[in-house]
C-alpha positions as a Markdown table, in Angstrom:
| # | Residue | x | y | z |
|---|---|---|---|---|
| 1 | Unk | 226.4 | -54.5 | 134.2 |
| 2 | Unk | 224.0 | -56.2 | 131.8 |
| 3 | Unk | 226.7 | -57.3 | 129.3 |
| 4 | Unk | 228.1 | -60.1 | 131.4 |
| 5 | Unk | 224.7 | -61.6 | 132.0 |
| 6 | Unk | 223.7 | -61.6 | 128.3 |
| 7 | Unk | 225.1 | -65.0 | 127.5 |
| 8 | Unk | 223.4 | -66.5 | 130.5 |
| 9 | Unk | 220.0 | -64.9 | 129.7 |
| 10 | Unk | 220.3 | -65.8 | 126.0 |
| 11 | Unk | 220.9 | -69.4 | 126.9 |
| 12 | Unk | 218.1 | -69.7 | 129.4 |
| 13 | Unk | 215.4 | -67.7 | 127.5 |
| 14 | Unk | 216.7 | -67.2 | 123.9 |
| 15 | Unk | 217.9 | -63.9 | 122.4 |
| 16 | Unk | 214.4 | -63.3 | 121.1 |
| 17 | Unk | 212.9 | -63.1 | 124.6 |
| 18 | Unk | 216.0 | -61.2 | 125.9 |
| 19 | Unk | 215.3 | -58.5 | 123.3 |
| 20 | Unk | 211.5 | -58.4 | 123.8 |
| 21 | Unk | 211.7 | -58.5 | 127.6 |
| 22 | Unk | 214.4 | -55.8 | 127.6 |
| 23 | Unk | 212.3 | -53.5 | 125.4 |
| 24 | Unk | 209.4 | -54.2 | 127.8 |
| 25 | Unk | 211.5 | -53.1 | 130.8 |
| 26 | Unk | 212.6 | -50.0 | 129.0 |
| 27 | Unk | 209.0 | -49.1 | 128.2 |
| 28 | Unk | 208.2 | -49.5 | 131.9 |
| 29 | Unk | 211.1 | -47.0 | 132.6 |
| 30 | Unk | 209.5 | -44.6 | 130.1 |
| 31 | Unk | 206.1 | -44.9 | 131.8 |
| 32 | Unk | 207.7 | -44.2 | 135.1 |
| 33 | Unk | 209.4 | -41.1 | 133.7 |
| 34 | Unk | 206.1 | -39.8 | 132.6 |
| 35 | Unk | 204.2 | -40.5 | 135.8 |
| 36 | Unk | 207.1 | -39.9 | 138.1 |
| 37 | Unk | 206.9 | -36.2 | 137.9 |
| 38 | Unk | 209.4 | -34.6 | 140.2 |
| 39 | Unk | 210.0 | -37.5 | 142.5 |
| 40 | Unk | 213.8 | -38.2 | 142.6 |
| 41 | Unk | 213.2 | -41.8 | 143.7 |
| 42 | Unk | 210.8 | -42.6 | 140.8 |
| 43 | Unk | 213.0 | -40.8 | 138.3 |
| 44 | Unk | 216.1 | -42.8 | 139.6 |
| 45 | Unk | 214.2 | -46.1 | 139.2 |
| 46 | Unk | 213.0 | -45.1 | 135.8 |
| 47 | Unk | 216.5 | -44.2 | 134.7 |
| 48 | Unk | 217.8 | -47.6 | 135.9 |
| 49 | Unk | 214.9 | -49.5 | 134.2 |
| 50 | Unk | 215.5 | -47.6 | 130.9 |
| 51 | Unk | 219.3 | -47.8 | 130.7 |
| 52 | Unk | 220.1 | -51.2 | 132.3 |
| 53 | Unk | 218.5 | -53.3 | 129.5 |
| 54 | Unk | 219.8 | -51.1 | 126.7 |
| 55 | Unk | 223.0 | -53.3 | 126.3 |
| 56 | Unk | 220.8 | -56.4 | 126.2 |
| 57 | Unk | 218.9 | -54.9 | 123.3 |
| 58 | Unk | 222.1 | -53.9 | 121.6 |
| 59 | Unk | 223.7 | -57.3 | 122.0 |
| 60 | Unk | 220.6 | -59.2 | 120.8 |
| 61 | Unk | 220.5 | -57.0 | 117.7 |
| 62 | Unk | 224.3 | -57.3 | 117.0 |
| 63 | Unk | 224.3 | -61.1 | 117.4 |
| 64 | Unk | 221.2 | -61.3 | 115.1 |
| 65 | Unk | 223.0 | -59.2 | 112.5 |
| 66 | Unk | 226.1 | -61.5 | 112.8 |
| 67 | Unk | 223.9 | -64.6 | 112.4 |
| 68 | Unk | 222.4 | -63.1 | 109.2 |
| 69 | Unk | 225.8 | -62.4 | 107.8 |
| 70 | Unk | 226.9 | -66.0 | 108.6 |
| 71 | Unk | 223.7 | -67.4 | 107.0 |
| 72 | Unk | 224.4 | -65.3 | 103.9 |
| 73 | Unk | 227.9 | -66.7 | 103.7 |
| 74 | Unk | 226.6 | -70.2 | 104.1 |
| 75 | Unk | 224.0 | -69.7 | 101.3 |
| 76 | Unk | 226.0 | -67.6 | 98.9 |
| 77 | Unk | 229.6 | -68.5 | 99.8 |
| 78 | Unk | 230.5 | -64.8 | 100.2 |
| 79 | Unk | 231.4 | -63.2 | 103.5 |
| 80 | Unk | 230.2 | -59.6 | 103.8 |
| 81 | Unk | 230.7 | -59.3 | 107.5 |
| 82 | Unk | 233.1 | -56.3 | 107.4 |
| 83 | Unk | 230.7 | -54.4 | 105.1 |
| 84 | Unk | 227.6 | -55.2 | 107.1 |
| 85 | Unk | 229.2 | -54.3 | 110.4 |
| 86 | Unk | 230.8 | -51.1 | 109.1 |
| 87 | Unk | 227.4 | -50.0 | 107.8 |
| 88 | Unk | 225.9 | -50.7 | 111.2 |
| 89 | Unk | 228.5 | -48.3 | 112.7 |
| 90 | Unk | 227.5 | -45.7 | 110.1 |
| 91 | Unk | 223.9 | -46.1 | 111.0 |
| 92 | Unk | 224.7 | -45.7 | 114.7 |
| 93 | Unk | 226.4 | -42.4 | 114.0 |
| 94 | Unk | 223.5 | -41.2 | 111.8 |
| 95 | Unk | 221.1 | -42.2 | 114.5 |
| 96 | Unk | 223.1 | -40.3 | 117.1 |
| 97 | Unk | 223.1 | -37.2 | 115.0 |
| 98 | Unk | 219.4 | -37.4 | 114.3 |
| 99 | Unk | 218.6 | -38.0 | 118.0 |
| 100 | Unk | 220.5 | -34.8 | 118.9 |
| 101 | Unk | 218.6 | -32.9 | 116.2 |
| 102 | Unk | 215.3 | -34.3 | 117.5 |
| 103 | Unk | 216.1 | -33.2 | 121.0 |
| 104 | Unk | 216.5 | -29.6 | 119.7 |
| 105 | Unk | 213.3 | -30.0 | 117.6 |
| 106 | Unk | 211.3 | -31.3 | 120.6 |
| 107 | Unk | 212.5 | -28.4 | 122.8 |
| 108 | Unk | 211.5 | -25.9 | 120.2 |
| 109 | Unk | 208.1 | -27.5 | 119.6 |
| 110 | Unk | 207.4 | -27.7 | 123.3 |
| 111 | Unk | 208.4 | -24.0 | 123.8 |
| 112 | Unk | 211.6 | -24.8 | 125.8 |
| 113 | Unk | 213.9 | -22.7 | 123.7 |
| 114 | Unk | 215.3 | -19.2 | 123.7 |
| 115 | Unk | 214.9 | -17.4 | 127.0 |
| 116 | Unk | 212.4 | -19.9 | 128.5 |
| 117 | Unk | 212.7 | -20.6 | 132.2 |
| 118 | Unk | 211.3 | -23.2 | 134.5 |
| 119 | Unk | 208.5 | -20.9 | 135.4 |
| 120 | Unk | 207.5 | -20.7 | 131.7 |
| 121 | Unk | 206.8 | -24.4 | 131.6 |
| 122 | Unk | 203.0 | -24.7 | 131.5 |
| 123 | Unk | 201.2 | -28.0 | 131.6 |
| 124 | Unk | 200.7 | -27.8 | 127.8 |
| 125 | Unk | 204.5 | -27.5 | 127.3 |
| 126 | Unk | 205.2 | -30.4 | 129.7 |
| 127 | Unk | 202.5 | -32.5 | 127.9 |
| 128 | Unk | 204.0 | -31.7 | 124.5 |
| 129 | Unk | 207.5 | -32.5 | 125.7 |
| 130 | Unk | 206.3 | -35.8 | 127.3 |
| 131 | Unk | 204.5 | -36.8 | 124.1 |
| 132 | Unk | 207.5 | -36.3 | 121.8 |
| 133 | Unk | 210.2 | -37.3 | 124.3 |
| 134 | Unk | 208.5 | -40.3 | 125.9 |
| 135 | Unk | 205.3 | -41.5 | 124.2 |
| 136 | Unk | 206.4 | -41.5 | 120.6 |
| 137 | Unk | 209.7 | -43.4 | 121.4 |
| 138 | Unk | 207.7 | -45.9 | 123.5 |
| 139 | Unk | 205.5 | -46.6 | 120.5 |
| 140 | Unk | 208.5 | -47.0 | 118.2 |
| 141 | Unk | 210.2 | -49.3 | 120.7 |
| 142 | Unk | 207.0 | -51.4 | 121.0 |
| 143 | Unk | 206.8 | -51.6 | 117.2 |
| 144 | Unk | 210.5 | -52.7 | 117.0 |
| 145 | Unk | 209.8 | -55.4 | 119.6 |
| 146 | Unk | 206.8 | -56.6 | 117.6 |
| 147 | Unk | 208.7 | -56.7 | 114.3 |
| 148 | Unk | 211.6 | -58.5 | 116.0 |
| 149 | Unk | 209.2 | -61.0 | 117.7 |
| 150 | Unk | 207.4 | -61.7 | 114.4 |
| 151 | Unk | 210.5 | -62.1 | 112.2 |
| 152 | Unk | 213.3 | -63.5 | 114.4 |
| 153 | Unk | 213.3 | -67.2 | 115.0 |
| 154 | Unk | 216.0 | -68.7 | 117.1 |
| 155 | Unk | 217.1 | -72.1 | 115.9 |
| 156 | Unk | 217.6 | -73.3 | 119.5 |
| 157 | Unk | 214.1 | -72.1 | 120.4 |
| 158 | Unk | 211.4 | -74.7 | 121.2 |
| 159 | Unk | 208.8 | -72.6 | 119.4 |
| 160 | Unk | 210.1 | -73.6 | 115.9 |
């Protein structure tokens, strides 16, 4: 649902702010996951807030990579678009594999492996899980937004 509105948002508020605002919405979703507990309504809202802006983040990143390739071609006269974009796909696959491994690691560290049942989930286990599954990724997303905000300058932006 977010993909068709990306060009409109990017035109109105620049890709830089689409990226930053989308990360902010995802962080709100993460916070709702943590505080939502077992409320199906809160978890549903958190899921929407986390996943809906994901495509906006992806498109902002992809168009920024494409701009960097085109800028490199302008400066160097060499087009490396195929190489750059194929490496991005490789990095996506590596990230997917690492994320699956991290889920297993988090479950083991939190004590959610083996014959653990729902009744075995103490508050310490839930806190450990929330820390690794929600807080650490939130911090990393915030760091990504800060790096993007400090390094990315949109030529159409009024701030340059």
